[in-house]
C-alpha positions in Angstrom: -10.4 15.2 -7.6 -10.3 18.7 -9.1 -6.8 19.8 -7.9 -3.6 20.1 -9.9 -0.3 21.8 -9.5 -0.5 25.1 -11.5 2.6 26.7 -10.3 5.6 26.2 -8.0 6.5 29.6 -6.4 10.2 30.3 -5.6 11.1 33.2 -3.3 13.9 35.4 -4.7 15.6 38.6 -3.8 16.1 39.8 -7.4 13.2 39.0 -9.7 15.0 40.2 -12.9 18.0 38.0 -12.2 15.8 35.0 -11.3 13.7 35.5 -14.4 16.8 35.5 -16.6 18.2 32.3 -14.9 15.0 30.3 -14.8 13.8 31.1 -18.3 17.2 30.1 -19.7 17.4 27.0 -17.5 13.9 25.7 -18.3 13.2 27.2 -21.7 10.1 28.8 -20.2 8.7 32.2 -21.2 7.3 35.0 -19.1 3.5 34.7 -19.0 2.8 37.4 -16.4 5.6 40.0 -16.0 5.9 42.1 -12.8 8.4 43.7 -10.5 7.5 41.6 -7.4 5.8 38.5 -8.9 6.5 36.8 -12.3 4.8 33.8 -13.8 7.0 31.6 -16.1 5.3 29.1 -18.3 6.3 26.3 -20.6 5.7 27.6 -24.1 4.3 24.2 -25.1 2.0 24.0 -22.0 3.3 20.6 -21.0 4.4 21.3 -17.5 3.2 23.4 -14.6 4.3 27.1 -14.2 7.2 28.3 -12.1 6.5 31.6 -10.4 9.1 34.0 -8.9 8.0 36.0 -5.8 10.1 38.9 -4.5 11.2 38.7 -0.9 13.5 41.0 1.1 14.7 38.2 3.3 17.7 36.2 2.1 17.4 32.4 2.0 18.5 30.6 5.2 19.0 26.9 5.6 17.7 24.2 3.3 14.6 24.6 1.2 11.6 22.7 2.5 10.6 22.1 -1.1 12.7 21.9 -4.2 12.5 21.2 -7.9 13.7 17.9 -9.4 14.7 18.6 -13.0 15.1 15.5 -15.2 17.8 15.3 -17.9 18.7 12.7 -20.5 22.3 14.1 -20.5 22.8 15.0 -16.8 26.4 16.1 -17.1 25.7 18.5 -20.0 22.7 20.0 -18.3 24.7 20.5 -15.0 27.5 22.2 -17.0 24.9 24.4 -18.8 23.2 25.4 -15.6 26.5 26.2 -13.9 27.3 28.5 -16.9 23.9 30.2 -16.4 24.7 31.0 -12.8 23.8 27.9 -10.8 26.2 26.7 -8.1 27.1 23.2 -7.2 27.0 22.8 -3.4 28.8 20.3 -1.2 26.5 17.3 -0.7 27.0 13.9 0.7 25.9 11.6 -2.2 25.1 8.0 -1.8 27.2 5.7 -4.0 24.3 5.1 -6.5 23.2 8.8 -6.7 21.2 9.7 -9.8 21.0 13.4 -8.8 23.3 16.4 -8.5 22.3 19.2 -6.1 22.7 22.8 -7.4 21.4 26.2 -6.3 20.0 29.0 -8.3 21.5 32.5 -8.0 19.4 33.1 -4.9 20.7 29.9 -3.2 17.5 27.9 -3.7 18.4 24.2 -4.0 17.2 22.1 -6.9 18.3 18.7 -8.3 19.3 17.6 -11.7 18.2 13.9 -12.0 19.7 11.5 -14.6 16.5 10.3 -16.4 18.5 7.4 -17.8 18.6 5.8 -14.4 15.8 3.5 -13.3 13.4 5.6 -11.1 11.8 4.3 -8.0 
């Protein structure tokens, strides 16, 4: 098969704010700057791109697609992301949850997964 994930696109209402958040959150750099579409890339080219696309419609409801970000020190990463502007949202967690649900400054959900937990 000749397909691979090249980029995950996140709709945002403020590209500049989203660029600042996601570059700091992921350690990515801007590959293709723009005012209504920005491509962020891993400077070591290990992972797929994250792109930010301007929309004039605010987010409504839960995302149909979200990022799972893996962390060896989940608590430290959650604290760091909250300091960058993420928000922890109310969520009903199962007793053995290995994830924490956050939102970016536009309200897009993403999870921080404890990579030290056994993965299914």
